[in-house]
C-alpha positions, 0 to 999 in steps of 0.5 A: 773626835778627830778621825782620819779616813783612808779611802774614798770607796763606797764605804769611806765616802759614807763614813766622811759624810755620816761622822761629819754630820754627827759632829766629829772632826774628819779628814780623809785621803785616797791613794791619788791625792786630796785634789781628786776627791770629789766635793760630794764626799766633802759636802757635809764637813770632811776635809781632804788631806794627804795620806800622811796627814790622815794619821797626824793627830787623830783619835782614830783612823778608819781604813776603808781600802781594798784588803790586798792594799793593807800592807802598803799603808803599814808605814803610815799606821806605824806613825800612830801612838800605840793608843790611837784606835784603827778601825778596819772595814775590808773584806777578802775576795780572792777573785778581786784581791788576788789569793792571800795564802795566809787566809786561804790557809785558815788565817782570820782576815782581821788577824792577817790585817792586824799582822800587817799593820803590826797593832791591834785593830777593830773591825766594823762596817765590813758586814754591811752593804754599801747601799744599805749603809748610805741609805738605811741608818736611823736614829737610836731606838728606831724600830727595825734599826740594822745592826752592825757587828763589831770586832775588837780585842782592847776595851778602848778600841771596843768602846770607841768603835761601837760609839762610832758605829752608833754615830753613823745611825746603826746599832752596834753589836759587839761580836767578840774578838778578832779571832771570832770575827770570821763570824762577820766575814763574807758568806756568813749569816750576819754579813750584809743580811740587814739584821736587827740587834735581836736577830744578830746574835743567832746569825753570828752563832749560826755561822759555819766556817767551813761554808764561808768561802764557797757562799762568798765566791757564789755571791761575788760571781752573781754581783759580777754577772749582774753588773759586768765590770764591777764598777757599780754596786747593786741597789741595796735591796737586791744586794740584801736579797742575794745575801739572805738567799745564800747565807741565812 
């Protein structure tokens, strides 16, 4: 499959590496230009391109940028054919992204993203910490393989995204429509708690939408206190312990 990835942060970098190893034709862009993309990002087969090139002749585009920058890429996404699969990995943290009034008023994050882009999307890889994503993938059928929830509207979006999640080393679990994707947002029991396929349904069902913002903000504050400047991620196990303490 031909895949364009927007973003070279912790999740974007790992996506480039894992999907390249899985045999996909992967190209990647960031906001600063292809010459700024490190050799480590491309070491396993990805190609650095311009932002415009990420949406040219691809089967799927994965967006892995801060949520508040989504509107900026809408003109690029508008160039895609209607049947191209678009997958978003972002999450809303108001302390980082600034206040987005529609989300604060109750709009589901994924629906806000779809609205900004003017097209259907899928949501995946947003509910796993970057450390776990980079280090904890396992072959299909392995004991205790971590599950990643996938929300989507269209059947093609659902099937392609489920397959790509599996290709990155995790069990893909269909979590429902975008309207229900709040169940995999920050603050929910299924968010960054490294659950298995067997554990994920109960976690999604147990999500209490009214409690998500407070739990999300507590977790963000704890991470910032630990890290200071927010430029580094905590180790995977610390992040999972924090999420399990606050969300489960």
